[in-house]
C-alpha positions in Angstrom: -68.6 -92.1 144.0 -72.1 -93.4 144.6 -71.8 -97.1 145.4 -75.6 -98.6 144.7 -74.2 -101.2 147.7 -74.1 -98.1 150.6 -77.2 -98.4 151.6 -79.4 -101.7 151.7 -81.8 -101.9 148.2 -85.8 -102.3 149.5 -87.8 -104.8 147.2 -89.4 -102.4 144.6 -92.0 -103.2 142.1 -90.0 -102.2 139.0 -91.7 -104.5 136.3 -94.2 -104.0 133.6 -97.4 -103.8 135.7 -96.1 -100.8 138.3 -94.3 -98.9 135.3 -98.0 -99.2 133.5 -99.6 -98.5 136.6 -97.7 -95.4 137.3 -97.8 -94.1 134.0 -101.8 -94.4 133.9 -102.1 -92.4 137.1 -99.5 -89.8 135.3 -101.1 -89.4 132.2 -104.6 -89.8 134.1 -103.2 -86.2 135.8 -102.2 -84.8 132.5 -105.5 -85.6 130.3 -106.9 -83.4 133.4 -104.3 -80.8 132.6 -104.8 -80.5 129.2 -108.8 -79.8 129.4 -107.6 -76.2 129.0 -110.0 -73.1 130.2 -112.4 -72.3 127.6 -112.4 -69.3 125.0 -115.2 -67.6 126.2 -115.8 -63.9 124.6 -118.2 -61.8 123.1 -118.6 -61.0 119.4 -119.8 -57.5 117.8 -121.5 -57.0 114.4 -121.5 -53.4 113.3 -122.9 -53.3 109.9 -120.2 -50.9 108.4 -116.6 -50.7 108.6 -116.3 -46.9 109.3 -118.6 -47.5 112.3 -116.5 -50.9 113.3 -113.0 -48.7 113.1 -114.6 -45.5 114.8 -116.4 -47.7 117.7 -117.1 -46.4 120.7 -114.9 -42.5 120.4 -117.5 -42.2 117.4 -120.6 -42.7 119.9 -122.0 -40.4 122.2 -122.8 -41.3 125.8 -126.7 -40.6 126.5 -129.0 -39.4 129.4 -131.8 -40.5 130.6 -134.0 -37.8 129.1 -132.2 -38.5 125.4 -132.5 -41.8 125.5 -136.7 -41.5 126.6 -136.5 -39.1 123.8 -135.4 -41.2 121.1 -137.5 -44.3 122.5 -140.6 -42.0 121.7 -139.7 -41.0 118.3 -138.8 -44.1 117.5 -142.2 -45.6 118.4 -144.4 -42.5 117.8 -141.9 -40.4 114.9 -143.9 -39.1 112.0 -142.2 -41.3 109.4 -140.1 -44.1 109.3 -137.1 -42.7 108.4 -137.6 -40.4 111.1 -137.9 -43.6 113.4 -135.4 -45.7 111.9 -133.1 -42.5 112.7 -133.7 -42.5 116.3 -133.1 -46.0 116.2 -129.8 -45.4 114.6 -129.2 -42.7 117.4 -130.2 -45.0 119.9 -127.5 -47.7 118.9 -124.4 -45.4 118.4 -125.4 -44.6 122.5 -125.6 -47.7 123.5 -122.3 -48.4 122.7 -121.7 -46.9 126.1 -121.6 -48.8 129.4 -123.4 -46.3 130.7 -126.3 -45.4 128.3 -126.7 -49.7 128.6 -127.0 -48.9 131.9 -129.5 -45.9 131.5 -131.3 -47.5 129.3 -132.1 -50.9 131.5 -132.7 -48.8 134.4 -135.7 -46.7 132.4 -139.3 -48.6 133.0 -140.9 -49.9 129.8 -137.6 -49.1 127.9 -136.7 -52.4 127.2 -140.4 -53.6 126.3 -140.6 -50.7 123.6 -137.8 -51.9 122.3 -139.3 -55.3 121.6 -142.5 -53.9 120.4 -140.0 -52.2 117.5 -138.4 -55.9 117.1 -141.8 -57.3 116.5 -142.9 -54.5 114.5 -144.2 -55.3 110.5 -141.4 -52.8 109.4 -138.2 -54.6 108.1 -135.6 -51.3 108.6 -137.4 -51.3 112.2 -136.8 -54.8 112.9 -133.5 -54.5 112.0 -132.6 -51.7 113.7 -133.9 -52.7 117.3 -131.9 -55.8 116.6 -128.9 -54.0 116.3 -129.5 -52.1 119.4 -130.0 -55.3 121.1 -127.0 -56.5 120.0 -125.2 -53.7 121.1 -126.6 -54.5 125.1 -125.7 -58.1 124.4 -122.2 -57.4 124.1 -122.5 -55.9 127.6 -120.0 -57.3 130.5 -122.7 -56.9 133.0 -124.7 -59.7 133.7 -127.7 -57.4 134.8 -128.0 -56.0 130.9 -128.0 -59.4 129.5 -130.7 -60.3 131.9 -132.5 -56.9 130.9 -133.0 -58.5 127.8 -134.6 -61.7 128.4 -137.9 -60.6 127.2 -136.6 -60.4 123.6 -134.9 -63.9 123.5 -138.0 -66.1 122.5 -138.3 -63.5 119.5 -134.7 -63.4 118.6 -135.0 -67.3 118.8 -138.2 -67.4 116.4 -136.4 -65.1 114.0 -134.1 -67.9 113.5 -136.2 -69.5 111.1 -136.5 -66.4 108.9 -135.5 -65.6 105.3 -132.5 -62.9 105.8 -129.6 -64.7 106.6 -128.1 -61.4 107.8 -130.8 -61.1 110.1 -130.3 -64.7 111.1 -127.0 -64.0 111.6 -127.5 -60.9 113.5 -129.8 -62.9 115.8 -127.3 -65.7 116.7 -124.1 -63.3 117.7 -126.7 -61.7 119.8 -128.1 -64.8 121.4 -124.4 -66.3 121.8 -123.1 -63.1 123.7 -126.3 -63.2 126.3 -125.9 -66.9 126.6 -122.4 -67.0 127.8 -123.1 -63.4 130.1 -126.2 -65.4 132.4 -127.1 -68.5 133.6 -130.9 -66.8 133.8 -130.4 -66.4 130.1 -129.6 -69.9 129.8 -132.4 -70.9 132.0 -135.2 -69.5 129.8 -133.4 -70.3 126.4 -133.3 -74.2 126.8 -137.1 -74.3 127.4 -137.8 -72.0 124.8 -135.9 -74.4 122.6 -132.4 -72.8 121.8 -131.3 -76.5 120.9 -134.3 -77.5 118.3 -133.8 -73.5 116.8 -130.0 -74.0 116.4 -130.1 -77.7 114.7 -132.3 -75.9 112.4 -130.2 -73.0 111.5 -127.7 -75.6 110.4 -129.1 -76.8 106.9 -128.4 -73.4 106.3 -126.7 -72.4 103.0 -125.0 -69.5 104.0 -121.2 -69.8 105.3 -121.8 -66.4 107.5 -125.2 -68.0 109.0 -123.1 -71.0 110.2 -120.1 -69.2 111.5 -122.6 -67.4 113.5 -123.9 -70.7 114.5 -121.1 -72.1 115.6 -120.2 -69.0 117.6 -123.7 -69.3 119.5 -123.1 -73.1 119.9 -119.8 -72.9 121.2 -121.0 -70.2 123.7 -123.7 -72.7 124.9 -121.4 -75.4 125.5 -119.0 -73.6 127.4 -121.7 -73.1 130.4 -120.7 -74.9 133.7 -124.1 -77.0 133.4 -123.1 -78.0 130.0 -122.6 -81.8 130.5 -125.6 -82.1 132.3 -128.4 -79.7 130.7 -127.3 -78.9 127.1 -125.0 -81.6 125.9 -127.5 -84.3 127.4 -130.9 -84.0 129.3 -132.0 -85.5 132.1 -135.4 -83.8 131.9 -137.3 -84.2 128.5 -136.2 -81.1 127.1 -133.4 -81.0 124.1 -130.0 -82.0 124.3 -127.4 -81.5 122.3 -126.4 -85.4 121.4 -129.8 -86.1 121.3 -130.1 -83.8 118.2 -129.1 -83.7 114.3 -126.2 -81.2 115.3 -123.4 -83.5 115.6 -123.6 -85.9 112.8 -124.3 -82.1 110.9 -121.5 -80.2 112.4 -118.8 -83.0 111.4 -120.3 -82.9 107.8 -119.2 -79.2 107.8 -116.0 -80.7 109.1 -115.0 -82.7 106.2 -112.2 -81.4 103.8 -113.1 -80.5 100.1 -113.7 -78.0 97.9 -116.6 -76.9 100.0 -114.7 -76.6 103.7 -115.6 -73.5 104.8 -112.6 -72.7 107.3 -114.3 -70.2 109.0 -116.9 -72.7 109.7 -114.6 -75.3 110.3 -113.0 -73.8 113.3 -116.2 -72.7 115.4 -117.0 -76.6 115.0 -114.1 -77.7 115.7 -114.2 -76.1 118.7 -117.8 -76.7 119.5 -116.7 -80.5 119.3 -113.6 -79.5 121.5 -116.1 -78.7 123.9 -118.5 -81.5 123.4 -115.2 -84.6 124.0 -114.2 -82.4 126.9 -117.3 -83.2 128.9 -117.2 -86.9 128.9 -120.6 -87.6 128.3 -121.0 -89.8 125.5 -118.2 -90.3 123.2 -118.6 -93.6 122.0 -121.8 -91.9 120.4 -119.5 -89.3 118.2 -117.1 -91.9 117.3 -120.5 -93.7 115.8 -121.1 -90.4 113.7 -117.6 -90.7 112.5 -115.8 -88.4 114.4 -112.7 -90.1 114.0 -112.5 -90.6 110.5 -113.6 -86.7 109.9 -111.3 -85.6 112.2 -107.9 -88.0 111.0 -109.0 -86.6 107.0 -108.8 -82.7 108.6 -105.5 -83.7 109.7 -104.4 -84.8 106.8 -105.9 -82.0 104.4 -104.3 -79.4 106.9 -100.9 -80.7 106.9 -101.1 -80.5 102.6 -102.3 -77.1 103.5 -99.2 -75.7 105.8 -97.0 -77.3 102.6 -98.6 -75.0 100.0 -99.5 -71.7 102.0 -98.3 -69.1 104.1 -101.7 -68.3 105.4 -101.1 -67.6 109.0 -104.4 -68.2 109.9 -104.3 -72.1 109.7 -103.7 -72.9 113.4 -107.0 -71.6 114.4 -108.1 -74.8 113.2 -105.4 -77.4 113.3 -105.5 -76.2 117.4 -108.9 -77.8 118.1 -108.5 -80.3 115.2 -105.5 -81.9 117.3 -107.0 -81.1 120.4 -110.6 -83.0 119.6 -108.4 -86.3 118.4 -106.6 -86.3 121.5 -109.3 -86.0 123.6 -111.1 -88.6 121.6 -108.2 -91.0 121.6 -108.3 -91.2 125.6 -111.4 -92.4 125.9 -110.9 -95.2 122.9 -108.1 -97.1 122.1 -107.0 -96.5 118.4 -107.1 -99.9 117.5 -110.7 -100.6 118.9 -112.1 -98.4 116.6 -110.8 -100.5 113.7 -112.0 -99.7 110.1 -113.5 -96.3 110.8 -110.4 -94.4 110.9 -108.3 -93.6 107.9 -105.9 -93.2 110.7 -104.3 -96.7 110.8 -101.3 -95.8 108.4 -98.4 -94.0 108.3 -99.9 -90.8 106.5 -101.3 -89.9 109.7 -97.8 -90.0 111.7 -96.6 -88.1 108.6 -99.1 -85.3 108.7 -98.6 -84.6 112.2 -95.1 -84.4 111.8 -95.3 -81.7 109.2 -97.5 -80.2 111.5 -94.8 -80.2 114.6 -92.7 -78.8 112.1 -95.1 -75.9 111.0 -95.6 -75.3 114.5 -92.3 -75.5 115.5 -91.8 -72.5 112.5 -94.8 -70.7 113.0 -96.4 -71.3 116.3 -94.0 -73.1 119.0 -96.6 -72.4 121.5 -98.9 -75.2 119.6 -95.6 -77.9 120.2 -97.4 -79.4 123.0 -100.6 -80.0 121.7 -99.5 -81.7 118.5 -96.8 -83.9 121.5 -99.5 -84.6 123.1 -101.5 -85.8 120.3 -98.7 -88.0 119.3 -98.5 -89.4 123.3 -102.5 -90.5 122.3 -101.7 -92.2 119.0 -99.0 -94.4 120.2 -99.8 -94.9 124.0 -102.5 -97.7 122.9 -101.4 -98.6 119.5 -98.4 -101.2 117.8 -99.4 -100.0 114.7 -98.4 -96.1 115.4 -95.6 -96.8 117.3 -94.2 -98.9 113.9 -95.1 -95.7 111.8 -92.9 -93.7 113.8 -89.9 -96.0 113.8 -90.6 -96.9 110.1 -90.5 -93.1 108.8 -87.4 -92.8 111.0 -89.0 -90.3 113.0 -87.3 -90.6 116.1 -84.2 -88.5 115.6 -86.5 -85.5 114.4 -88.3 -86.2 117.9 -85.4 -86.0 119.8 -84.6 -82.6 117.9 -87.5 -81.0 119.7 -86.2 -81.9 123.4 -84.1 -78.8 123.9 -87.1 -76.4 123.4 -88.6 -76.7 126.8 -88.9 -78.9 129.9 -93.1 -79.0 128.8 -91.8 -80.6 125.4 -89.0 -82.5 126.9 -91.4 -84.4 129.0 -94.0 -85.2 126.1 -91.2 -86.7 124.1 -90.0 -88.9 126.6 -93.5 -89.8 126.8 -93.7 -91.0 123.2 -90.8 -92.7 123.7 -91.4 -94.4 126.8 -95.0 -95.7 124.8 -92.7 -97.0 122.3 -90.6 -99.0 124.2 -93.2 -100.3 126.6 -94.1 -102.3 123.1 -91.4 -105.0 123.6 -87.9 -105.8 122.7 -88.4 -105.2 119.1 -89.2 -101.7 119.7 -86.2 -101.0 121.8 -83.9 -102.5 119.7 -84.5 -99.5 117.0 -84.4 -97.1 119.6 -80.8 -98.0 121.2 -78.2 -96.4 120.9 -78.6 -94.3 118.7 -79.2 -90.4 119.2 -81.5 -91.2 122.3 -78.5 -92.3 125.1 -76.7 -89.0 124.4 -79.9 -87.3 124.8 -81.1 -89.5 127.7 -77.3 -88.2 129.4 -78.6 -84.4 128.7 -82.0 -84.6 130.1 -80.8 -86.5 133.1 -78.3 -83.3 133.3 -81.3 -81.2 133.9 -82.9 -79.9 137.6 -86.5 -80.5 136.0 -87.5 -83.3 138.5 -90.5 -84.2 135.8 -88.2 -84.4 132.7 -85.3 -86.2 135.2 -88.4 -88.6 136.3 -89.2 -89.3 132.5 -86.0 -90.0 131.2 -85.6 -92.5 134.4 -89.0 -94.3 133.3 -87.3 -94.2 129.7 -84.1 -96.0 131.0 -86.1 -98.7 132.8 -87.9 -99.5 129.7 -85.1 -99.7 127.6 -83.2 -102.0 130.9 -85.8 -104.7 131.1 -86.2 -105.4 127.6 -82.8 -104.4 126.2 -80.7 -105.4 129.1 -76.8 -104.5 127.2 -78.7 -101.0 127.2 -77.5 -101.1 130.5 -73.8 -101.7 129.9 -74.1 -99.0 127.1 -75.5 -96.4 130.0 -72.8 -96.9 132.4 -70.1 -96.9 129.8 -71.1 -93.7 129.2 -71.3 -91.8 132.2 -74.3 -93.0 132.9 -73.3 -93.8 136.7 -72.7 -89.6 137.4 -75.6 -88.8 136.0 -78.2 -91.3 138.3 -75.5 -90.0 141.1 -76.6 -86.6 141.0 -80.1 -87.4 141.5 -79.7 -89.8 144.5 -80.8 -87.8 147.4 -83.5 -86.0 145.8 -86.9 -87.4 147.6 -88.7 -87.0 144.6 -86.4 -89.3 142.5 -84.8 -91.6 145.3 -86.9 -94.6 144.5 -86.8 -94.1 140.8 -83.4 -94.5 140.7 -82.5 -97.2 142.6 -85.7 -99.2 140.8 -83.1 -98.6 138.1 -80.1 -100.0 139.5 -82.3 -103.3 140.2 -83.3 -103.5 137.3 -79.9 -102.5 135.5 -78.2 -105.1 138.3 -80.7 -107.8 138.2 -82.7 -107.3 134.7 
């Protein structure tokens, strides 16, 4: 059996300040890791279900001569019906990458298509826009850049009267934006941000959803924090526009809430928050309040319905709240947040139960929010205890090492608040849980378990005696020679012996 006296224990800074410093450093690294890969994608609109189902299999690859012939017919056909038919055939051909490359290689092909886009014939305009939309869906940046002559017209048509045409232009712009920095460099001075800000006043849900998609593509650009979300030049920026305020308005729960629109704008908000440019401004616009109310609404929804799509909105809402709370302590925002009561804690546990049953991959998202709620807030720690949620929380520990670390981190947040909180934690089901986690081989899980024990020993000295009486010595002995854990094990012994 290991005897702690066998080696001289060097003095360790194992008091509260050292623990807080270590936890701040670790949580900073965790926050960085939580900013996950962006959801860069493209979307394709087709005008009827049959064409959507048929896809590329129903289209025919066009050669150079065929493309030229269709462009001539579209431009100079004998009547509008023949011209429209030529554009429809061209559009079907442009569903193939080979035809797209043929099209952009042909001299004046884009000029012809832009001419048709700007004609005074509504049906020809629509078909030309659909051809551009097919091109925008290409995975080749050269194809997107070939569409540059059309972008200013697409922006102009965002102020038109046809909601279907506006929707098509927004999705086309969204596809082009994500593909090429050259496209974004052209769109910004052309006024894409004011144009998008004007669209957000639309009464049409389909337009708003398309707007959210285009905006999210713009916000995911690598240059977004410096040139799009804020701007160092005289140009427009997202935060200087009315977009954030209206986005939050469209995310408020109520009978007018459109789930599809809310999903798009929740991801937009997520990208803005992750840029860390000016989250305080979002809070002054009521972001925390809106997100808190939406969280409560979603918790009610998962209890009422079996809708499998709810997680599409829950995920970005939870991420937005989590990341906002890393920048601003909960207590500092005062009365703005309807979060400061037990309803949010109860709602979050309803969602955790939903994740456990339906979407286990989202459990870490919910636990990360719980961590950020409890990190600086005695109020939320009190709610966690008063609602008897410690045992349901501990039941999540065996699910995975990632979940274990997050649960243990939340419990550290509670223990850190002082003796009164530790009294509610110990011993109960926590003691056998910690003995089990100390038996694991995962260094991060064991390290977080040691940290929680150290907090308990500092504030609840009898916890050390209880722990040692329940085979705690053997549990520690298992990790005494592990390089990453040695100092923590010995610091824990010092606290147990002299705490």
